[in-house]
Residue frames relative to the residue before (quaternion, step in Angstrom):
aa qw qx qy qz dx dy dz
M 1.0000 0.0000 0.0000 0.0000 0.00 0.00 0.00
R 0.0233 0.8156 -0.5746 0.0637 3.54 -0.65 1.10
P 0.6006 -0.5490 0.4289 0.3924 3.60 -1.24 0.31
L 0.5532 -0.6025 0.4483 0.3604 3.58 -1.14 0.49
T 0.4565 -0.6334 0.5369 0.3197 3.56 -1.16 0.60
E 0.7050 -0.4593 0.3231 0.4331 3.56 -1.28 0.17
A 0.6673 0.4912 -0.2990 0.4734 3.60 0.97 -0.85
E 0.6488 0.5053 -0.3143 0.4743 3.59 1.00 -0.78
T 0.6444 0.5227 -0.3144 0.4612 3.58 0.98 -0.84
R 0.6469 0.5123 -0.3156 0.4685 3.56 1.00 -0.84
A 0.6566 0.5092 -0.3111 0.4612 3.61 0.95 -0.81
V 0.6630 0.4908 -0.3052 0.4758 3.60 0.95 -0.83
F 0.7037 0.4670 -0.2804 0.4563 3.61 0.83 -0.92
E 0.6051 0.5363 -0.3627 0.4633 3.60 1.10 -0.59
K 0.6632 0.4937 -0.3006 0.4754 3.58 0.97 -0.85
L 0.6657 0.4875 -0.2992 0.4792 3.60 0.92 -0.85
G 0.6379 0.5515 -0.3159 0.4350 3.56 1.05 -0.82
R 0.5802 0.5838 -0.3613 0.4382 3.57 1.18 -0.55
Y 0.7503 0.3913 -0.1976 0.4948 3.57 1.09 -0.73
I 0.8378 0.1772 -0.0758 0.5108 3.61 0.84 -0.89
G 0.4652 -0.7188 0.4354 0.2783 3.59 1.22 0.19
E 0.8054 -0.2474 0.1941 0.5024 3.56 -0.99 -0.85
N 0.4622 0.6818 -0.4464 0.3496 3.60 1.25 0.14
I 0.3681 0.7202 -0.5017 0.3068 3.59 1.22 0.16
Q 0.5997 0.5813 -0.3484 0.4255 3.56 1.07 -0.77
L 0.6427 0.5316 -0.3130 0.4543 3.60 1.09 -0.69
L 0.6090 0.5424 -0.3476 0.4627 3.57 1.21 -0.44
V 0.7088 0.4637 -0.2583 0.4646 3.58 1.02 -0.81
D 0.7795 0.2331 -0.1176 0.5694 3.58 0.84 -1.02
R 0.0506 0.8149 -0.5712 0.0839 3.54 0.05 1.30
P 0.6324 -0.5509 0.3810 0.3892 3.60 -1.19 0.40
D 0.7097 0.4421 -0.2638 0.4809 3.61 1.12 -0.57
G 0.7836 -0.2568 0.1354 0.5492 3.61 1.20 0.34
T 0.5667 -0.5779 0.4680 0.3547 3.50 -1.37 -0.01
Y 0.1699 -0.7863 0.5914 0.0560 3.54 -0.94 0.97
C 0.1234 -0.7999 0.5857 0.0423 3.55 -1.16 0.54
F 0.3994 -0.6736 0.5680 0.2532 3.53 -1.38 0.20
R 0.0145 -0.7947 0.6066 -0.0175 3.57 -0.93 0.90
L 0.3363 -0.7399 0.5556 0.1756 3.57 -1.17 0.66
H 0.1147 0.7621 -0.6307 0.0909 3.54 -0.96 0.91
R 0.8440 -0.0975 -0.0025 0.5274 3.58 -0.63 1.23
D 0.7129 -0.4814 0.2214 0.4594 3.57 0.86 1.10
R 0.6085 0.5076 -0.3670 0.4872 3.60 1.23 0.24
V 0.3040 -0.7376 0.5791 0.1678 3.56 -1.09 0.83
F 0.1243 -0.7967 0.5908 0.0277 3.55 -0.75 1.13
Y 0.2558 -0.7353 0.6157 0.1218 3.50 -1.22 0.77
L 0.1889 0.8034 -0.5364 0.1766 3.60 -0.50 1.14
S 0.5660 -0.5868 0.4560 0.3569 3.54 -1.26 0.40
E 0.5907 -0.5823 0.4240 0.3637 3.55 -1.20 0.50
K 0.5654 0.5814 -0.3771 0.4474 3.60 1.17 -0.52
L 0.6795 0.4869 -0.2697 0.4779 3.55 0.92 -1.00
L 0.6226 0.5544 -0.3249 0.4466 3.53 1.09 -0.78
K 0.6584 0.4979 -0.3009 0.4776 3.58 1.00 -0.88
A 0.6532 0.5088 -0.3180 0.4619 3.60 0.99 -0.77
A 0.6848 0.4919 -0.2812 0.4582 3.59 1.04 -0.75
A 0.4858 0.6850 -0.4342 0.3260 3.62 1.20 -0.23
S 0.6598 0.5237 -0.3068 0.4431 3.58 1.16 -0.50
I 0.6189 0.5308 -0.3414 0.4677 3.58 1.26 -0.16
P 0.4483 -0.6990 0.4799 0.2831 3.61 -0.80 0.94
R 0.6272 -0.5846 0.3718 0.3559 3.58 -1.06 0.75
A 0.6626 0.5193 -0.3176 0.4365 3.57 0.91 -0.85
G 0.7047 0.4567 -0.2647 0.4741 3.61 1.08 -0.61
L 0.5950 0.5909 -0.3573 0.4112 3.59 1.22 -0.27
V 0.1957 -0.7923 0.5703 0.0937 3.59 -0.68 1.07
S 0.7842 -0.1317 0.1491 0.5878 3.56 0.76 -1.08
L 0.0170 -0.7900 0.6128 -0.0125 3.53 -1.18 0.59
G 0.8041 0.1434 -0.1357 0.5607 3.58 -0.64 1.03
S 0.6360 -0.4955 0.4055 0.4308 3.57 -1.10 -0.70
C 0.3934 -0.7111 0.5340 0.2334 3.55 -0.88 0.97
F 0.2428 -0.7859 0.5577 0.1114 3.57 -0.69 1.12
G 0.7599 -0.2628 0.2027 0.5589 3.58 1.08 -0.57
K 0.3205 -0.7384 0.5503 0.2217 3.52 -1.25 -0.23
F 0.4573 -0.6390 0.5438 0.2947 3.49 -1.34 0.38
T 0.3847 -0.7081 0.5433 0.2355 3.57 -0.93 0.91
K 0.7025 -0.4521 0.3288 0.4405 3.58 -1.26 0.05
T 0.6881 0.4417 -0.2739 0.5064 3.59 1.19 -0.51
Q 0.5103 -0.6979 0.3662 0.3443 3.57 1.34 0.40
K 0.4178 0.6366 -0.5193 0.3879 3.56 1.03 0.85
F 0.3674 -0.7382 0.5190 0.2253 3.57 -0.98 0.79
R 0.1011 -0.7915 0.6023 0.0247 3.54 -0.93 0.98
L 0.3776 -0.7387 0.5153 0.2148 3.55 -0.67 1.11
S 0.2947 -0.7393 0.5829 0.1636 3.54 -1.13 0.72
V 0.6249 -0.5518 0.4035 0.3771 3.53 -1.26 0.49
T 0.5695 0.6087 -0.3845 0.3966 3.61 1.16 -0.40
A 0.6246 0.5333 -0.3344 0.4622 3.59 1.25 -0.25
L 0.4441 0.7394 -0.4293 0.2679 3.58 1.26 -0.25
D 0.6619 0.5202 -0.3224 0.4328 3.60 0.89 -0.83
F 0.6897 0.4513 -0.2756 0.4946 3.58 1.16 -0.51
L 0.6686 0.4953 -0.3021 0.4653 3.61 1.11 -0.58
A 0.6266 0.6113 -0.3425 0.3412 3.58 0.92 -0.92
P 0.6932 0.4721 -0.3281 0.4347 3.70 0.76 -0.77
Y 0.7530 0.3953 -0.1987 0.4871 3.59 1.12 -0.62
A 0.3897 0.7667 -0.4506 0.2393 3.59 1.28 -0.01
K 0.3638 -0.7336 0.5358 0.2058 3.56 -0.92 0.90
H 0.7932 0.1770 -0.0744 0.5779 3.57 0.95 -0.86
K 0.0728 -0.8147 0.5744 -0.0324 3.53 -0.84 1.08
V 0.1263 -0.7439 0.6509 0.0836 3.53 -1.24 0.58
W 0.1731 -0.7589 0.6208 0.0934 3.55 -1.00 0.92
V 0.2128 -0.7844 0.5723 0.1089 3.57 -0.88 0.95
K 0.5426 -0.6125 0.4659 0.3366 3.55 -1.18 0.63
P 0.6616 -0.5378 0.3415 0.3956 3.58 -1.15 0.56
G 0.6519 0.5256 -0.3230 0.4410 3.62 1.01 -0.68
S 0.7135 0.4388 -0.2468 0.4873 3.59 1.14 -0.52
E 0.4543 0.6939 -0.4515 0.3290 3.59 1.22 -0.19
Q 0.6714 0.5059 -0.2997 0.4511 3.58 0.84 -0.98
S 0.6431 0.5271 -0.3248 0.4506 3.58 0.94 -0.85
F 0.6598 0.4955 -0.2988 0.4794 3.58 0.98 -0.88
L 0.6782 0.4908 -0.2954 0.4604 3.60 0.96 -0.83
Y 0.6301 0.4956 -0.3373 0.4935 3.61 1.25 -0.22
G 0.6377 -0.5684 0.3200 0.4096 3.59 1.25 0.09
N 0.5208 0.6379 -0.4198 0.3816 3.61 1.22 0.23
H 0.5794 -0.5698 0.4589 0.3592 3.54 -1.31 0.43
V 0.4881 -0.6385 0.5037 0.3167 3.58 -1.28 0.35
L 0.2452 -0.7692 0.5761 0.1280 3.58 -0.78 1.03
K 0.6667 -0.4962 0.3752 0.4106 3.55 -1.30 0.37
S 0.6395 0.5439 -0.3260 0.4345 3.61 1.02 -0.78
G 0.7256 0.4176 -0.2464 0.4883 3.61 1.16 -0.50
L 0.5026 0.6680 -0.4075 0.3677 3.56 1.33 -0.05
G 0.2432 -0.7758 0.5672 0.1313 3.55 -0.75 1.04
R 0.7649 -0.1386 0.1445 0.6123 3.54 0.79 -1.13
I 0.0933 -0.7606 0.6370 0.0839 3.54 -1.31 0.28
T 0.5469 -0.6131 0.4582 0.3391 3.55 -1.07 0.77
E 0.5211 -0.6286 0.4784 0.3230 3.56 -1.04 0.82
S 0.8460 0.1931 -0.1788 0.4637 3.54 -1.29 0.60
T 0.3269 0.7089 -0.5509 0.2951 3.56 0.96 0.82
A 0.3088 -0.7710 0.5324 0.1637 3.56 -0.69 1.10
Q 0.6074 -0.5295 0.4403 0.3960 3.51 -1.31 0.33
Y 0.8296 0.1581 -0.1849 0.5026 3.57 -1.06 0.91
Q 0.4039 0.6812 -0.4878 0.3672 3.58 1.18 0.60
G 0.4784 -0.6543 0.4955 0.3123 3.60 -1.01 0.70
V 0.0419 -0.7999 0.5986 -0.0100 3.62 -0.87 0.93
V 0.3174 -0.6899 0.6105 0.2249 3.51 -1.29 0.52
V 0.2930 -0.7742 0.5449 0.1337 3.57 -0.80 1.05
Y 0.0955 -0.7955 0.5984 -0.0029 3.54 -0.85 1.12
S 0.4643 -0.5858 0.5620 0.3541 3.51 -1.33 0.28
M 0.6502 -0.5030 0.3762 0.4274 3.61 -1.25 0.17
A 0.6501 0.4856 -0.3101 0.4954 3.63 1.26 -0.29
D 0.5209 -0.6835 0.3753 0.3472 3.62 1.28 0.44
V 0.4166 0.6469 -0.5105 0.3839 3.58 0.99 0.86
P 0.3773 -0.7311 0.5066 0.2577 3.62 -0.66 0.98
L 0.2220 -0.8071 0.5424 0.0712 3.55 -0.79 1.10
G 0.7551 -0.2477 0.2105 0.5694 3.58 1.09 -0.69
F 0.3364 -0.7200 0.5481 0.2607 3.48 -1.23 -0.45
G 0.0359 -0.8017 0.5966 -0.0100 3.51 -1.25 0.45
V 0.4854 -0.6186 0.5194 0.3345 3.54 -1.30 -0.38
A 0.4669 -0.6857 0.4858 0.2754 3.57 -0.85 0.97
A 0.2942 -0.7656 0.5486 0.1621 3.58 -0.69 1.08
K 0.7682 0.1787 -0.0884 0.6083 3.57 1.21 -0.56
S 0.4906 -0.6219 0.5083 0.3378 3.57 -1.18 0.50
T 0.6975 -0.4598 0.3359 0.4351 3.56 -1.28 0.21
Q 0.6535 0.5116 -0.3113 0.4630 3.60 0.96 -0.81
E 0.6768 0.4883 -0.2987 0.4629 3.61 0.94 -0.83
C 0.6010 0.5896 -0.3554 0.4060 3.57 1.10 -0.68
R 0.6237 0.5613 -0.3309 0.4317 3.59 1.11 -0.63
K 0.7696 0.4121 -0.1843 0.4515 3.56 1.07 -0.73
V 0.5972 0.6173 -0.3628 0.3615 3.60 1.17 -0.46
D 0.5833 -0.5761 0.4355 0.3718 3.57 -1.25 0.35
P 0.6788 -0.5500 0.3136 0.3720 3.62 -1.15 0.56
M 0.7130 0.4517 -0.2664 0.4654 3.61 1.08 -0.51
A 0.4635 0.6736 -0.4463 0.3636 3.61 1.26 0.17
I 0.4522 -0.6622 0.5259 0.2836 3.57 -1.11 0.72
V 0.1463 -0.8002 0.5782 0.0633 3.57 -0.86 1.00
V 0.7809 0.1208 -0.0908 0.6060 3.63 1.18 -0.43
F 0.3125 -0.7276 0.5843 0.1778 3.51 -0.88 1.03
H 0.4581 -0.7020 0.4862 0.2469 3.54 -0.88 0.99
Q 0.1184 -0.7821 0.6086 0.0624 3.60 -0.97 0.88
A 0.7545 -0.2026 0.1782 0.5983 3.58 0.79 -1.06
D 0.0275 -0.7906 0.6116 0.0118 3.55 -1.20 0.55
I 0.6471 -0.5420 0.3683 0.3896 3.57 -1.26 0.34
G 0.5431 0.6119 -0.4059 0.4071 3.60 1.18 -0.18
E 0.5269 0.6357 -0.4069 0.3908 3.58 1.25 -0.30
Y 0.5373 0.6150 -0.4159 0.4000 3.60 1.14 -0.46
V 0.7172 0.4143 -0.2408 0.5061 3.55 1.03 -0.77
R 0.6930 0.4906 -0.2842 0.4454 3.61 0.90 -0.92
S 0.8169 0.1838 -0.0713 0.5421 3.61 0.96 -0.80
E 0.1706 0.8360 -0.5130 0.0940 3.60 0.96 0.67
D 0.6144 0.5600 -0.3558 0.4270 3.60 1.11 -0.46
T 0.7636 0.3968 -0.2035 0.4670 3.58 0.98 -0.79
L 0.5820 0.5738 -0.3928 0.4215 3.64 1.14 -0.33
T 0.2748 -0.7591 0.5699 0.1533 3.54 -1.02 0.82
């Protein structure tokens, strides 16, 4: 487990910035201690410095996972957020989308959110802005990218895609073998 390089840190923070903006600082300097990001086998983990010091005694080859996996780097060195980061992104999300109860299941199966399934959307959401998707009961379901801005969402037809699917909590069941 090693610290992120400057390029890796920039890639991770740019992706996180898309969803939570300048609230990244709140992820690192928390009231319960200082947290950090570490890389292990192309996966980025989020953990407290206390846990990091305790893990120093474990050899790298024997270490499988530590802390919470935020995502992984692809072979082309692009960072991809994982659904396991949802619990940390949801409280700090700048832009949110709420889906109707009938569309929750469709989203949890990995489909995009259509205008007909859109319950609410945060004002001033720009096109291609990262959004956290909630149920109407304020339960975070996943995250995605806004396909249309808030203004465009008011005018489009009901079958138009308004949020591109990125990750959802249904992945725990669909991909349980590959999630770390």
